[in-house]
C-alpha positions, -999 to +999 in steps of 0.1 A: +000+000+000+027+025+009+047+020-024+014+026-042+008+058-024+044+070-030+040+062-067+007+081-070+023+112-054+054+109-076+033+107-107+013+138-096+044+158-089+059+149-123+026+156-140+025+191-125+061+195-139+047+188-174+064+155-177+098+164-164+110+134-143+124+155-115+109+135-086+126+102-094+132+092-058+102+103-038+091+083-008+063+106+004+032+085+012+010+109+032+004+145+042+009+158+077-014+187+087-022+206+119-057+222+119-068+249+142-105+250+151-116+285+160-153+277+161-152+282+199-153+319+191-145+347+216-174+342+239-162+333+274-168+298+287-179+314+320-215+320+311-242+324+337-243+294+361-216+275+342-190+280+370-213+264+395-222+234+372-186+229+360-160+240+386-132+236+362-147+259+335-123+288+343-093+265+341-105+252+307-111+287+295-075+297+303-061+265+288-078+270+254-071+307+250-046+317+224-029+350+232-016+352+196-051+353+179-071+364+210-095+335+207-103+301+222-091+274+199-082+237+197-057+219+175-058+186+158-030+167+140-039+145+111-023+123+085-041+121+051-033+094+026-037+102-012-067+078-013-086+102+008-085+083+041-075+103+072-053+076+088-042+093+120-058+118+144-042+133+175-064+156+194-076+177+211-047+200+221-049+236+232-039+262+206-013+275+231+008+246+219+027+252+187+028+228+158+062+214+167+052+208+203+020+190+190+041+168+168+064+159+197+035+151+219+021+127+193+054+108+190+044+103+154+079+102+139+090+075+164+059+054+156+066+055+119+103+046+123+092+017+145+070+005+116+099+004+092+126-015+111+140-030+080+148+005+067+163+016+100+186-014+099+196-009+063+227+014+069+243-013+091+242-036+061+257-010+038+223-002+021+209+033+015+171+030+017+148+059+023+120+059+049+085+062+036+077+097+049+050+123+054+050+158+038+041+188+060+045+225+065+079+241+068+073+246+105+077+208+110+113+197+114+128+173+088+130+140+106+135+104+095+098+101+084+088+137+081+098+161+053+088+194+038+097+217+009+134+221+002+152+248+021+188+260+016+213+258+044+221+290+062+239+312+038+236+286+010+215+281-021+193+253-034+204+231-062+188+241-096+168+209-096+155+216-060+145+251-071+123+236-098+107+212-073+098+238-047+068+255-065+055+221-075+056+208-039+039+240-027+011+236-051+006+200-041+006+210-004-026+232-008-046+201-016-043+189+020-069+215+030-097+199+010-106+170+034-111+196+062-135+216+040-155+184+033-157+176+070-170+211+078-197+208+051-207+173+061-208+178+098-224+211+108-217+202+145-181+213+139-193+248+133-216+251+163-197+270+190-228+270+213-225+232+216-190+236+230-199+265+252-230+250+268-216+216+276-178+223+279-170+194+256-132+199+258-122+167+276-125+131+266-161+137+253-148+161+226-120+136+217-146+109+212-168+132+191-139+142+168-129+105+164-165+096+154-166+125+129-134+117+112-143+080+112-176+087+096-160+110+071-137+081+061-167+059+056-182+086+034-150+087+013-152+049+009-186+052-007-183+084-027-147+094-029-137+130-028-116+157-045-085+143-029-088+109-045-096+125-079-066+148-076-042+118-071-062+095-094-064+068-067-096+049-059-108+051-024-109+017-005-141-002-002-158+001+032-152-036+040-114-031+032-113+001+053-130-015+083-109-046+081-076-027+081 
């Protein structure tokens, strides 16, 4: 499955380059994205009577408040495969945590390395094999299984081939936003800030709700596909295959 995903992404990158085979050694299999949900709005969580019903409401309010954007927000970390399936969800985390901190909390890179032990052991045998990796924003560090757009070293310059690849990789990166747009359209509960404010669903209950929403969205993609699958020209898995794996 992972080699198939890497080949689909490589073909799309080369297609965007009008057939120039620049990306001959690409091992990107998925896209890493951190989404901020600002649907909590700016209304305080301390509405009338809430402090008495939920003694921890003031603590929750302070924990979710982002001083940078002056709003209450949550963050989720997801991994999206080119077949449209959201394969990983780490949430909810306060928007006070930056993206690098969120990635470190998830231990995602270490989990991916542990799944590719044969690649990790290759250098000891004199082999040079690349990890299957995820592609994310520049804010994420380049690790064994996480990469982003080429950046020159301090005071250096990119190789001419890398300069040609950068705009193509940036144009490909914008497609990661599409699954989030579909989720917001399919599940209006994600846009209802009053639901969060009235019940203070910012603990395990909210985590369960987000898991159900993303799982249901994956089931929807299995039936109908989405723009992401069309973009990479990959069929979505059948529902039975998705539930089995």
